[in-house]
C-alpha positions in Angstrom: -25.5 18.8 11.2 -24.9 17.7 7.6 -22.0 19.0 5.6 -23.4 21.7 3.2 -20.6 23.0 0.9 -22.8 25.8 -0.5 -22.6 27.6 2.8 -18.9 28.1 2.0 -19.3 28.9 -1.7 -17.3 25.7 -2.7 -18.8 23.2 -5.0 -16.8 20.0 -5.5 -15.6 19.8 -9.1 -12.8 17.8 -10.8 -9.4 19.3 -10.5 -10.6 22.3 -8.6 -9.4 23.4 -5.1 -11.9 22.6 -2.4 -10.4 23.6 0.9 -12.1 26.5 2.7 -10.2 27.6 5.9 -13.4 29.3 7.1 -15.3 26.0 6.8 -12.8 24.1 8.8 -12.2 26.8 11.4 -15.9 27.4 12.0 -16.6 23.6 12.1 -14.0 23.4 14.9 -15.4 26.4 16.7 -18.9 25.0 16.7 -18.0 21.6 17.9 -18.6 21.5 21.6 -18.9 17.8 22.5 -20.9 16.3 25.3 -20.5 12.7 26.5 -23.8 11.7 24.9 -22.7 13.1 21.5 -19.3 11.5 21.6 -20.8 8.1 22.4 -23.4 8.4 19.6 -20.6 9.3 17.1 -18.6 6.3 18.2 -21.6 4.1 17.8 -22.2 5.5 14.3 -18.6 4.6 13.3 -19.0 1.1 14.7 -21.8 0.6 12.3 -19.1 1.2 9.6 -20.5 4.6 8.6 -18.1 7.3 7.7 -18.2 10.3 10.0 -19.0 13.9 8.8 -16.6 16.8 9.3 -18.8 18.0 12.1 -18.8 14.6 13.9 -15.0 14.3 13.4 -14.6 17.8 14.9 -16.5 16.7 18.0 -14.0 13.9 18.5 -11.1 16.2 17.8 -12.3 18.7 20.5 -12.9 16.0 23.1 -10.3 16.3 25.9 -12.0 14.6 28.8 -9.7 11.6 29.6 -12.6 9.1 30.1 -14.1 10.1 26.7 -10.7 9.9 25.0 -10.4 6.4 26.3 -13.8 5.6 24.9 -12.7 6.9 21.5 -9.6 4.7 21.6 -11.7 1.7 22.7 -14.1 2.3 19.8 -11.2 2.5 17.4 -9.9 -0.8 18.7 -13.3 -2.4 18.2 -13.7 -1.0 14.7 -10.3 -2.1 13.6 -11.0 -5.6 14.7 -14.4 -5.6 12.9 -13.0 -4.3 9.6 -9.4 -5.5 9.5 -9.2 -8.2 12.1 -5.6 -8.8 13.4 -4.1 -8.3 10.0 -1.2 -5.8 9.6 0.1 -5.2 6.1 3.9 -4.8 5.7 5.8 -2.8 3.1 9.2 -1.1 2.7 10.1 2.3 1.3 12.8 2.5 -1.4 14.3 5.9 -2.2 15.2 6.1 -5.9 16.5 9.6 -6.1 16.8 12.6 -3.8 17.4 15.4 -6.3 14.9 18.2 -5.6 14.1 21.6 -6.9 11.8 22.5 -4.0 12.7 24.3 -0.9 10.5 22.9 1.8 11.8 24.2 5.1 11.2 21.0 7.0 12.8 18.6 4.6 16.4 17.4 4.3 16.1 17.0 0.6 15.3 20.7 -0.1 17.3 22.4 -2.7 19.0 24.9 -0.4 20.5 22.1 1.8 24.0 21.9 0.5 24.9 19.3 3.1 22.5 16.7 1.5 24.3 13.9 -0.4 22.5 13.8 -3.8 22.1 10.5 -5.5 19.9 8.9 -8.1 20.0 5.1 -8.4 21.3 3.6 -11.6 19.3 0.7 -13.0 22.0 -1.7 -11.6 21.9 -0.1 -8.2 18.1 -0.2 -8.2 18.2 -3.9 -9.0 20.6 -4.5 -6.1 18.4 -2.7 -3.7 15.3 -4.7 -4.7 17.3 -8.0 -4.5 18.3 -7.0 -0.9 14.7 -6.3 0.0 13.5 -9.5 -1.6 16.1 -11.4 0.5 14.4 -10.0 3.6 11.0 -11.3 2.4 9.5 -8.0 1.3 6.7 -8.2 -1.3 5.4 -4.6 -1.3 7.4 -1.5 -2.0 6.8 2.2 -2.1 9.2 4.0 -4.4 10.1 7.5 -3.3 11.4 10.3 -5.5 12.4 14.0 -5.0 10.8 16.6 -7.4 13.3 17.2 -10.2 13.2 17.4 -14.0 15.2 14.1 -14.1 12.3 12.2 -12.5 9.9 12.4 -15.4 6.9 10.1 -15.7 8.9 8.0 -18.1 11.7 7.7 -15.6 9.3 6.7 -12.8 7.5 4.2 -15.1 10.8 2.6 -16.2 11.9 2.2 -12.5 8.6 0.5 -11.7 8.9 -1.9 -14.6 12.5 -2.7 -13.5 11.4 -3.5 -9.9 8.7 -5.9 -11.1 11.2 -7.8 -13.2 13.7 -8.5 -10.3 13.3 -12.1 -9.0 15.7 -13.3 -6.3 15.2 -17.0 -5.4 11.5 -17.1 -4.3 11.5 -13.4 -3.9 9.5 -10.9 -6.0 7.8 -7.6 -5.6 4.1 -7.9 -6.3 3.0 -4.3 -5.6 4.8 -1.1 -6.3 3.3 2.0 -4.8 4.6 5.5 -5.6 5.4 8.6 -3.5 6.4 11.3 -5.9 5.6 14.8 -7.2 2.3 15.6 -8.7 2.0 15.0 -12.4 -0.3 16.2 -15.2 -2.9 13.8 -16.5 -0.7 12.4 -19.3 2.1 11.9 -16.8 -0.1 10.0 -14.4 -1.4 7.9 -17.3 2.2 7.0 -18.2 2.9 5.8 -14.7 -0.4 4.0 -14.4 0.4 2.0 -17.6 3.6 0.7 -15.8 1.3 -1.2 -13.3 1.7 0.9 -10.2 -0.5 0.3 -7.1 -1.3 3.4 -5.0 0.0 6.8 -5.9 0.6 9.0 -2.8 0.7 12.8 -2.8 0.6 14.4 0.7 -0.7 17.9 0.9 1.7 18.4 3.9 -0.5 21.2 5.3 -4.1 22.0 4.3 -3.8 25.5 5.7 -2.8 27.9 2.9 -1.0 30.2 5.2 1.2 27.5 6.8 1.7 25.9 3.4 3.0 29.2 1.9 5.4 29.7 4.9 7.1 26.3 4.5 7.1 26.1 0.7 9.2 29.0 -0.5 10.7 27.7 -3.8 10.2 25.2 -6.5 7.1 23.8 -8.1 5.7 22.7 -4.8 4.9 26.2 -3.7 1.8 26.1 -5.8 -0.8 25.0 -3.3 -3.6 24.6 -5.9 -1.5 22.3 -8.2 -0.8 20.0 -5.3 -4.3 19.9 -3.8 -5.7 18.9 -7.2 -3.0 16.3 -7.9 -5.0 13.2 -7.1 -7.9 14.4 -9.1 -5.6 14.3 -12.1 -4.5 10.8 -11.1 -8.2 9.7 -11.0 -8.7 11.3 -14.4 -5.8 9.2 -15.7 -7.3 6.0 -14.4 -5.4 5.6 -11.1 -8.2 4.8 -8.7 -6.0 3.9 -5.8 -4.6 7.1 -4.3 -3.2 8.0 -0.9 -3.5 11.2 1.0 -1.6 12.5 4.0 -0.6 15.5 6.1 2.7 16.2 7.8 1.8 16.8 11.4 3.7 19.5 13.1 3.4 22.2 10.4 0.2 23.6 11.8 -2.6 22.9 14.3 -3.2 19.2 14.2 -7.0 19.6 14.6 -7.1 21.7 11.4 -5.1 19.1 9.5 -7.4 16.3 10.6 -10.4 18.1 9.2 -8.4 19.0 6.1 -7.9 15.2 5.5 -11.6 14.5 6.0 -12.5 17.3 3.6 -10.2 15.7 1.1 -12.0 12.4 1.6 -15.3 14.2 1.0 -14.0 15.7 -2.2 -12.8 12.5 -3.7 -16.0 10.7 -2.8 -18.2 13.6 -4.2 -16.3 13.8 -7.5 -15.1 10.3 -8.1 -17.3 8.1 -5.9 -14.2 6.7 -4.2 -12.3 7.7 -1.2 -8.6 7.4 -0.7 -7.1 3.9 -0.4 -4.8 5.1 2.4 -4.3 8.0 4.8 -0.8 8.8 6.2 -0.1 11.0 9.1 3.7 11.4 9.6 5.0 13.7 12.3 7.9 16.1 11.7 11.3 14.6 12.6 14.8 15.7 12.7 16.5 16.3 9.4 19.6 18.0 8.0 19.4 21.8 8.3 15.6 22.0 8.8 13.4 24.9 10.0 9.9 24.7 11.4 7.8 26.2 14.2 8.1 24.0 17.3 4.9 25.5 18.6 2.9 23.1 16.4 4.6 19.9 17.5 2.2 17.2 18.6 2.6 15.4 21.9 2.5 11.6 21.9 -0.9 11.8 23.6 -2.3 14.0 20.9 -0.8 11.8 18.2 -2.2 8.5 19.5 -5.6 10.1 20.0 -5.5 11.6 16.5 -4.9 8.1 15.0 -7.9 6.7 16.9 -10.1 9.5 15.6 -9.0 8.9 12.0 -9.8 5.3 12.3 -13.4 6.1 13.5 -13.8 8.9 10.9 -13.0 6.7 7.8 -13.6 3.1 8.7 -12.8 1.7 5.2 -9.5 3.5 4.6 -6.1 2.0 5.4 -4.0 4.0 7.9 -0.3 3.9 7.4 2.2 4.3 10.2 5.9 4.6 9.3 9.2 4.1 11.1 9.4 7.8 11.8 7.8 6.8 15.1 9.6 4.8 17.8 8.7 1.2 18.4 6.8 1.9 21.6 4.4 4.4 19.9 4.0 2.1 16.9 3.1 -0.8 19.2 0.5 1.3 21.0 -1.1 2.7 17.8 -1.4 -0.8 16.2 -4.1 -1.5 18.7 -6.6 1.0 17.6 -6.1 2.2 14.1 -3.2 1.3 11.9 -3.5 -1.3 9.2 -0.1 -0.9 7.4 3.4 -0.4 8.7 6.9 -0.6 7.2 9.5 -2.9 8.5 13.3 -3.1 8.2 13.2 0.5 6.9 16.3 2.3 5.6 15.9 5.7 3.9 19.5 6.5 3.1 20.2 6.1 -0.7 21.6 2.6 -1.5 21.3 1.6 2.2 19.5 -1.8 1.7 22.4 -3.2 -0.4 25.1 -1.6 1.8 23.9 -3.3 4.9 26.6 -2.3 7.3 26.5 1.4 6.6 26.0 3.8 9.6 22.9 5.9 9.7 23.7 9.4 8.3 21.3 12.3 8.7 22.9 14.1 5.7 21.9 11.2 3.6 18.2 11.0 4.7 15.1 13.0 4.1 14.4 12.8 7.8 15.3 10.7 10.9 13.7 7.4 11.5 13.1 6.1 15.1 12.3 2.5 14.6 15.4 0.6 13.3 14.1 -2.9 13.9 14.8 -5.4 11.0 11.9 -6.9 9.2 12.6 -10.2 11.0 12.4 -8.4 14.4 9.1 -6.6 13.4 7.6 -10.0 12.3 8.6 -11.6 15.5 7.0 -8.8 17.5 3.8 -8.9 15.5 3.4 -12.6 15.7 4.2 -12.6 19.4 1.4 -10.0 19.9 -1.0 -12.1 18.0 -1.1 -9.8 14.9 -1.3 -11.5 11.5 1.5 -10.1 9.3 0.5 -9.8 5.7 2.3 -9.2 2.4 -0.9 -9.6 0.5 -1.4 -7.9 -2.9 -4.5 -9.8 -4.0 -7.1 -6.9 -4.2 -4.9 -4.9 -6.5 -4.2 -7.9 -8.8 -7.8 -9.2 -8.7 -9.2 -5.8 -9.7 -10.6 -5.0 -6.3 -9.5 -1.3 -6.5 -11.2 2.0 -6.5 -15.0 1.7 -6.5 -14.7 -2.1 -6.5 -12.6 -1.9 -3.3 -15.2 0.3 -1.7 -17.9 -2.2 -2.5 -16.0 -4.7 -0.4 -14.3 -2.6 2.2 -17.0 -0.1 3.2 -19.3 -2.8 4.7 -16.3 -4.6 6.2 -16.5 -7.6 3.8 -12.8 -7.1 2.9 -12.0 -9.1 6.0 -13.2 -12.2 4.2 -10.4 -11.9 1.8 -7.7 -10.3 3.9 -7.4 -12.9 6.7 -6.9 -15.9 4.4 -4.7 -14.1 2.0 -2.6 -12.8 5.0 -2.2 -16.4 6.1 -1.0 -17.5 2.7 1.6 -14.7 2.4 2.7 -15.4 6.0 3.2 -19.0 5.2 5.4 -18.0 2.2 7.5 -15.8 4.6 7.8 -18.6 7.1 9.0 -21.1 4.5 11.4 -18.9 2.7 12.8 -16.4 5.3 11.9 -17.2 8.9 14.5 -18.2 11.4 15.2 -18.1 15.2 12.0 -19.8 16.1 9.7 -17.4 14.1 8.6 -20.3 11.8 7.1 -22.3 14.6 5.5 -19.3 16.2 4.1 -18.2 12.8 2.5 -21.6 12.0 0.9 -21.7 15.5 -0.6 -18.3 14.7 -1.9 -19.5 11.4 -3.5 -22.6 13.0 -5.2 -20.3 15.6 -6.6 -18.2 12.8 -7.8 -21.3 10.9 -9.7 -22.5 14.0 -11.5 -19.2 14.1 -12.9 -19.6 10.6 -16.6 -20.5 10.6 -17.1 -21.7 7.0 -15.8 -25.3 6.9 -15.9 -25.5 3.0 -13.8 -22.3 2.7 -11.6 -23.4 5.6 -10.8 -26.6 3.7 -9.9 -24.7 0.5 -7.6 -22.5 2.5 -5.9 -25.5 4.2 -5.4 -27.0 0.8 -3.6 -23.9 -0.5 -1.5 -23.6 2.7 -0.3 -27.1 2.1 0.6 -26.2 -1.5 2.7 -23.3 -0.2 4.5 -25.8 2.1 5.2 -27.9 -1.0 6.8 -25.0 -2.8 4.0 -23.2 -4.7 3.9 -19.5 -4.4 1.6 -16.6 -5.0 -1.7 -18.3 -4.1 -4.6 -16.0 -3.1 -8.4 -15.6 -3.0 
């Protein structure tokens, strides 16, 4: 069955709401999967073809344990085909937690008087970035509450400040943004500062659930939020990230909401999202939510595998909200980006010895491993850690990124660039035996390259990194 939006009286147009609850609910009701259908859908995805909403609903409604394992196995194969063993690393940096919204599930909400409110000064921002560079981080996502103080000019100025910070061999090469929706001119201002991806999560695609949880502030306007990334595209930001907060409503509905969002961006702008995020609700200071919608670990891991099959070309982001054991499992069959050494209290990177405080966080995190520990785990499990920013800086974004990534060609760039950034990390930041383990992993990946001419070029650049050069990429 092909998706036919006219059946639901919705035509995809720029900056126009596109979610039909009837469409999603009826799609779920009609999806009664058989083993033959599920296997055919997995096979389609393994040919790097994006799944329709109907096909995704078939996977979502699959509960037979053997078929679920086949879904996960298919996701593992697809991830290996498209992304190889590469895992991109980043860190979140909270710039300010002032907020006018009253999201019931969030520790930053305006009504939470226990929350400790802070906005980093320029000097404090620089100290945070220096601390992150001392760990070896190269990619950040700056996070802001929604408040009149955090104007597009404020966000753009903080981005420019971050890019200017250089600590020894350290530098931040890509700054992504997680902030409130802007108008087109605001997005243009931020874009001109050189940002990477702009994330706006819908939280819940179900209007009723959205209204229940968003009772105050600008964020209560569902339509303004659902059209945010359209405005970003209109402003020239062709790398955007979507996401839902799982635990606010039926996870099956939210998965199809995400796929419908992908459909919309492709229909209107000919480019899908650069990333999809799927955080689960976590503890936070003075929060309220319906525990009836909480996902089990089994549902969560299955959902990630389904997303991997549904949108083969899109990066999937898993954060430190999840404990290490869940993160390690999901890395096998879906995720392409994780954070490492995460601290979400304000000023926490520079104040290294401070105890975790729920009244200073947006939510609780459950993976407190340092970046060094995460790197050691990844290398030990044969993953190739990457701090690569090459596509963004070489202009392989938006439609250009799709040209490379949809057929899976992006692997030709990602693996060698991952090796180059890993070599930088090993030279500048590795200790306790990680350097030796890391170079053995690089050598193993070199041996798997089939193009001898390209392999020679890569080996030459790796040697230049060992001799002190930095920021080499294909």
